[in-house]
C-alpha positions, 0 to 999 in steps of 0.5 A: 698629946694634949687634950683639949675641952671645947666648952660649948660650941663654937665656929668650925673654923677653929674646930678645923685647926684641931683637927689638922694638928696631931698633937691635940685631940679634943671633945665638946662639951655641950652640957655645961651644967655645974655636975657634968663639968666636974665629971668631964673636965679633970681629964683635959690639959686645957679648955675653951670657955664662951659664957659658962662659969668656971668658979672653984668648985669646978676648977678644983676638980681639974687638976691636969688644967693648964690654960684656959682660952676665953672666946671673948675678952670678958673673963668675970665667969672665972675664978680669977683668984683660983687660977692664979693660986694654981698656976693656970693662965687665962687668955683671951681672944683680943683681936677678933671682935672689935670691928663687930662689936664697934658695928653693933653699937653703931646699929643700936644708936642708929635704930634709936637716935632713927626711932626705927622701931617706932617707924616700923610698928606704925607702918605694920600697924597701918598708920603709914602717915598719920603719926609718922610725924610725931615720932621724934628722931635725931641726927648724929652729925655733930653730935658729941659721944662719949666713949668709956673705955679705950681699948679695941673696940674703942678704937674701932668705935671712933673711925666710924663715928668720925666718918659720921662727923660726931665729936668723939670724947674719950673716958680711960684712965689708963690710956694717955692722952696723946694716944686718944688725940692721935686716933682722933678723939679728946680725953676727959678725965672726969667721968661724971663731968663727961656725961653731962655734956654728951649726946650718946654714951657709949660703955666699953668698960669691964665689970669691976668693983669700981664699974659696977652700977656706974651708971645709976638713977642720979648719974643718968640724971644728969645727962642730957634729955636727948641722950642715948646710953648704949651698953655692950660691955657687961651687964651690971655697968648700968642699974637696970631697975634704975634704966628703966626708971630714968627712960619712964621719966623721960630723963634720957632718949633711949638706950641700947643693951646687949649686956645683962646683969642676968643672961638669959635675961631674966623673964620677969625683967623690967627691961623687957616692958620698956619700949624705950630700950632696945635689947639684943642677946649679947650678940653683938660678935655673932656675925659669921665673920667674928665668930670665925676669927674668934673661934680661930683665935680662940683655938690657936691661943691654946696651940701657941701656949703649948708651943711657947709661942703665946702672943703677950696681948693674948695673956691676962695679966692676973 
């Protein structure tokens, strides 16, 4: 029998899979402090992982651990060097979250372009007509969106953008031009050049040495004055202080962020005081449907791993 640690709660639909399988027993760990994980994890053969960190300080105590199943697609909270050296497999929920994130991106774009927050404030403050004509809004029709990163989320997003009759350009060095064209987009080779012409930039890159702070003040300065910037990928891709300054200097129209360098976001973060940014708490996947799919996929990955049936697209190449 294999012992599974569910680090942080997941949707019950995933837990039910384990309950029905006699080859597994599980424990849900809600205390994710380093001290508690060092104490608890050594007795488990596998674990799920949401936003908690598994670094070498914790992992070196986990001699039984054979597989980590991420409840999501990013894995910058895992010590990749350690698990590679110690032959611990890392799995992701590659299929579960694309629709939810793509819809969240559109929600942010629409909220910003239509100045929903400003209109709401005016109505609540009794200014039903007084200032409404002074609030600027933008149509999405015929606008150019640059999708930076063309994985499953990018492919889900392009469908929705085309239905708004937007022009879609794609920046992704690892995806063939033909694939992008088949999906209705146009591939661009130079990121710095592409951001100059786009009306909307939506980031879907992993956080790496190459992508860290890829959007700083100087890059944002190159964008259109009415451009909208969206990040639902990873905090750190955008320099947060530079974004705050760029918006205060009216270099772009607005921004929407679902991810941050520090999560939870620091209480003294400059972003919290900037009314040109719409913030959400890394919640793009928090639909009931998506959390169910992610939990099921997270657990199924573990079951498939021990049954030697794991799908290739769920495995992270280390």
